[in-house]
PLY file of the C-alpha trace (Angstrom):
ply
format ascii 1.0
element vertex 155
property float x
property float y
property float z
element edge 154
property int vertex1
property int vertex2
end_header
-1.85 -28.66 -7.01
-3.20 -29.40 -3.55
-3.71 -26.41 -1.26
-1.29 -26.15 1.63
-2.14 -24.54 4.98
-1.05 -20.91 4.88
1.30 -21.03 7.89
2.99 -24.17 6.56
3.43 -22.51 3.18
5.07 -19.47 4.79
7.49 -21.70 6.74
8.38 -23.49 3.51
8.90 -20.19 1.68
11.13 -18.75 4.42
13.49 -21.71 4.10
14.20 -20.67 0.50
13.47 -16.92 0.42
13.80 -14.78 3.53
13.37 -11.38 1.86
9.92 -10.98 3.42
8.95 -11.46 7.06
6.17 -13.80 8.27
4.16 -10.78 9.47
4.29 -9.44 5.92
2.74 -12.65 4.58
0.02 -12.51 7.25
-0.67 -8.90 6.31
-0.85 -9.89 2.63
-3.45 -12.56 3.46
-5.51 -10.03 5.43
-5.26 -7.51 2.56
-6.44 -10.22 0.16
-9.55 -10.71 2.30
-10.16 -6.98 2.24
-9.73 -6.86 -1.54
-12.26 -9.66 -1.97
-14.81 -7.86 0.21
-14.16 -4.52 -1.51
-15.02 -6.07 -4.85
-18.36 -7.35 -3.48
-17.84 -10.88 -4.56
-20.49 -13.46 -3.68
-17.98 -16.24 -4.32
-16.27 -18.04 -1.48
-13.00 -16.36 -0.52
-10.88 -19.36 -1.49
-12.42 -19.43 -4.99
-12.42 -15.70 -5.74
-9.75 -14.41 -8.10
-8.26 -11.02 -7.28
-6.13 -9.12 -9.78
-2.76 -7.62 -8.93
-4.09 -4.05 -8.90
-7.06 -5.08 -6.70
-4.73 -6.69 -4.18
-2.40 -3.68 -4.17
-5.37 -1.42 -3.51
-6.35 -3.69 -0.61
-2.81 -3.44 0.77
-2.82 0.36 0.59
-6.24 0.61 2.25
-5.46 -1.86 5.03
-2.02 -0.37 5.74
-3.45 3.15 5.89
-6.27 2.05 8.22
-4.12 -0.11 10.49
-0.87 1.84 10.65
-1.59 5.40 9.50
1.51 7.51 9.05
3.71 4.56 10.11
2.48 2.31 7.26
5.53 2.79 5.03
7.92 2.10 7.91
6.07 -1.04 8.99
5.73 -2.45 5.47
9.42 -1.70 4.87
10.36 -3.61 8.05
8.61 -6.65 6.52
10.46 -6.21 3.21
7.46 -4.76 1.34
8.61 -1.64 -0.50
6.70 -1.71 -3.77
4.24 -3.64 -5.89
6.97 -5.90 -7.17
7.59 -7.13 -3.62
3.88 -7.92 -3.26
3.98 -9.83 -6.55
7.02 -11.81 -5.39
5.22 -12.72 -2.16
2.05 -13.74 -4.01
3.98 -15.98 -6.38
5.96 -17.46 -3.48
2.60 -18.40 -1.94
1.37 -19.78 -5.27
4.52 -21.89 -5.67
4.15 -23.15 -2.08
0.54 -24.19 -2.76
-1.21 -21.67 -0.48
-2.73 -19.55 -3.27
-4.16 -20.46 -6.64
-3.72 -18.61 -9.90
-5.25 -18.18 -13.32
-3.37 -18.66 -16.58
-3.24 -14.89 -17.08
-1.61 -14.14 -13.70
1.96 -12.92 -13.82
4.41 -11.28 -11.41
4.42 -8.29 -13.78
0.78 -7.64 -12.82
2.16 -5.93 -9.70
4.98 -3.88 -11.22
4.49 -0.13 -11.60
0.78 -0.24 -10.74
0.80 1.70 -7.47
3.55 3.70 -5.78
2.99 2.35 -2.26
5.14 4.97 -0.56
3.43 7.87 -2.35
-0.08 6.51 -1.76
0.55 5.90 1.93
2.35 9.17 2.69
0.38 11.62 0.53
-2.50 12.05 3.02
0.01 13.31 5.59
1.72 15.92 3.44
0.71 19.54 3.93
-1.42 20.80 1.06
-2.16 24.40 1.97
-3.18 26.36 -1.07
-1.61 29.78 -1.17
-3.38 32.28 -3.35
-1.73 35.49 -4.41
-3.75 38.54 -3.43
-4.43 41.35 -5.86
-3.70 44.83 -4.58
-5.86 47.83 -5.41
-3.61 48.70 -8.36
-4.02 45.21 -9.90
-0.53 43.97 -9.00
-0.13 40.59 -7.35
1.13 40.65 -3.82
3.27 37.86 -2.47
1.31 35.44 -0.31
1.34 36.04 3.41
3.37 33.60 5.42
1.68 32.36 8.54
4.89 30.96 9.95
6.85 34.22 10.09
7.38 35.91 13.44
4.99 38.67 14.37
6.20 42.22 13.95
7.07 43.86 17.26
4.33 46.05 18.65
5.04 49.63 19.52
4.28 50.49 23.09
0 1
1 2
2 3
3 4
4 5
5 6
6 7
7 8
8 9
9 10
10 11
11 12
12 13
13 14
14 15
15 16
16 17
17 18
18 19
19 20
20 21
21 22
22 23
23 24
24 25
25 26
26 27
27 28
28 29
29 30
30 31
31 32
32 33
33 34
34 35
35 36
36 37
37 38
38 39
39 40
40 41
41 42
42 43
43 44
44 45
45 46
46 47
47 48
48 49
49 50
50 51
51 52
52 53
53 54
54 55
55 56
56 57
57 58
58 59
59 60
60 61
61 62
62 63
63 64
64 65
65 66
66 67
67 68
68 69
69 70
70 71
71 72
72 73
73 74
74 75
75 76
76 77
77 78
78 79
79 80
80 81
81 82
82 83
83 84
84 85
85 86
86 87
87 88
88 89
89 90
90 91
91 92
92 93
93 94
94 95
95 96
96 97
97 98
98 99
99 100
100 101
101 102
102 103
103 104
104 105
105 106
106 107
107 108
108 109
109 110
110 111
111 112
112 113
113 114
114 115
115 116
116 117
117 118
118 119
119 120
120 121
121 122
122 123
123 124
124 125
125 126
126 127
127 128
128 129
129 130
130 131
131 132
132 133
133 134
134 135
135 136
136 137
137 138
138 139
139 140
140 141
141 142
142 143
143 144
144 145
145 146
146 147
147 148
148 149
149 150
150 151
151 152
152 153
153 154
């Protein structure tokens, strides 16, 4: 199949399948470039094969770097909620002639590989470790709570 210009392929896809926004496809292409570079390939970008998990890792890394805590919200606004969505987009681009594929490639390569929401939000969750203190008599004391109001001082 002859390669089609990326923007033309996206226009063609959107006529049939409007689940994903054009910005999402552009982001996918940028993440693909990042995945290729991350895997230190000496091959030309258009000839390098990237696996589903490699592309998903590129998406997570690029989204985290570009959008930080807003990554999940932005991807969601483009219709990208999980790996299956990424796989659907990739195979839309393959069917439109913008991407190539190997015989082993399948949409299932993207299903259940990475929890995008968890990977993108986990760095922003509080992770304070609270260790129970041992009193002099060997009993565990409940952890102190830094967010409780201070006790009133006696004057």
